[in-house]
N, C-alpha and C positions, 0 to 999 in steps of 0.2 A: 509608477513612472517616476524616476528619480528627478530631482531638481537639477536644472541647468546651472553648473558652476563655472564661473569665469574668473580669471585673475585680473587684477587692476592693470598690470602691464599689457595683457592681451587686449583689454578694452581700449587702452590708450593708443596702442598700435593700430587697432581697427579704426579709431577716431581719426588718427593721422592719415591713414590710407583713404578713408572716405573724404576727408577734407582736401587731400591732394587731387582726388578725382574731380571734385567740384561739381558733382551731379545735383547737389541741393545747396541752398544758401547756408552760410556758416552759422547764422542764428538758429535755423531749423535743425542743423546737425547738433549743435550744442544742446538744444532742448531735448532732442531724442536721446542723447547720452546723459542727460541730467546734470550738466555742468554749466557754469556761467560762461558768457563769451570771453570774459577776462581770463578765466582758467583755460579755455580753449586756445586763445592766442598765446598764453604762457607756454602751453604744451608745444604748440607749433614752433615758437622761438627756441625752446630748449632742444627740440628734435633737430632743428636746422643747425644749431650751434654744436650740440654734443652727440647727436645720433640717438640710438636706442637708450643709451645710458642716461641721457637727459630726462627721460620719462620716469625714472625711478623716484620713489618718495625720498625727500630730503629731510634731514634732521632739523627740528625746530629749535634746538638748543642754541643759545647765544654763542657767538664766536669769541666774544670778549667779555670778561667779567671785570667791571670797573673797580670793584672793592676787593679784589683778590689780593692776598698778601704776597709780596715779592719773595721769591725763594731765598735770596740772600738774607733778608730780614728774618725769615722763619728759621733759617739755619743758625744765625747768630743768637737768636732768642733761645733755641734749643741747646746750643753750646753753653750759654750762660746758665740755663736751668740745670744742666748736668754738672756744671762746676759748683753751683750753689743749690743743692737739692732742698734745703730748708727755706729758701726764699720763695715768696709768693709772686704772682704775676705783677702786682703793683710795684713791688720793690725791684723786680727785674726790669720792668719798663723804665723806672726812674734811673736805674743804674746804666742801662743802655742809652737812654736819652742824654745822660750826662757825658757819656763817652763819645757819642755821635749825635749832636743836637740837630744836624741837618737832615738826618734820615727820618722818614715818615713812620714813626713807631706806631703800631696798632694799639687799640684800647686794651686795658688789662683783661677784660672779659674775653677778647679775641685771643690773647696770649694764653689764658687759662684753657680755652678750647683746644688750642694747638698743643699744649702740654698734655691735656687729657687724651687727645687722639694719639699722641706719641707714647702714651703709657707712663708718663712721668708724674702723674698725680694719683695718689691713692684715695679711694672714696672715703668720706667721713662716715664714722659709725653713727647711726641714727638711734635715738632712744626708742625703746619699744613703747608702743601706744598702750595705755591702760584702758581696758574695756570700760565702757560707761556703766554706771549703776543701773541695775534693772528695776530696783524698787525705790521709789522716792521716799525720802526721809528715813532711810534705813538705819541711820545712826541715832535717831530720837527714840529713846526707850522710856523716858519719863518726862513729866512737865517741868517747866522751869522752876527754880527755887521760889518758894513762898507764893506761887501762883501768879506772879507778876509777869506782865509782858515785857520782853526785852527786844532791843534792836538786833541787827545782825552782828554788831560788834560786841554784844553782851551787856551793854549798859541799858539803864532804864530810860525810856523816852522822856524828852523834855517836858511833855504835858503832864506826865505822872509825877515828875520831880517837883514841878511847880505846885501841884495840888497835894503834895505829901503832908503839908502842915495842917490840912483840913481833916485828916484822919484821926 
């Protein structure tokens, strides 16, 4: 026996039809459909205002990004970078701020991200990592000279220097 499959829009339409009939209380109807009363009333309001299209899922993405860079500022920064390809984002920001101090110029890191996304920054060459030594003290083939202990810098410890006259 196959599972009963329903679509969310069909369930919401069924909910609206049942609510409009008014055969049971709204709270009981919401419990039966597994939604809160707040969600049930929201669906009813959207259906009354927009019809069936009001019952579709809506995007949760914000409509406004308060820290988004203005297109004109991004364009002028890109023009400056193309005119001076050897300048970095800090120098370009200072140059632009000197020419238009009233404009809200973004941080140098933001300008770097803009240049990178536009393909105006070439990645730096990274040094190849040297694999770690697998054998400890691999370079020690013989004891120190004259059998004396030495520090890491290669000098005799102060306690042995002080007692050298006793030998």
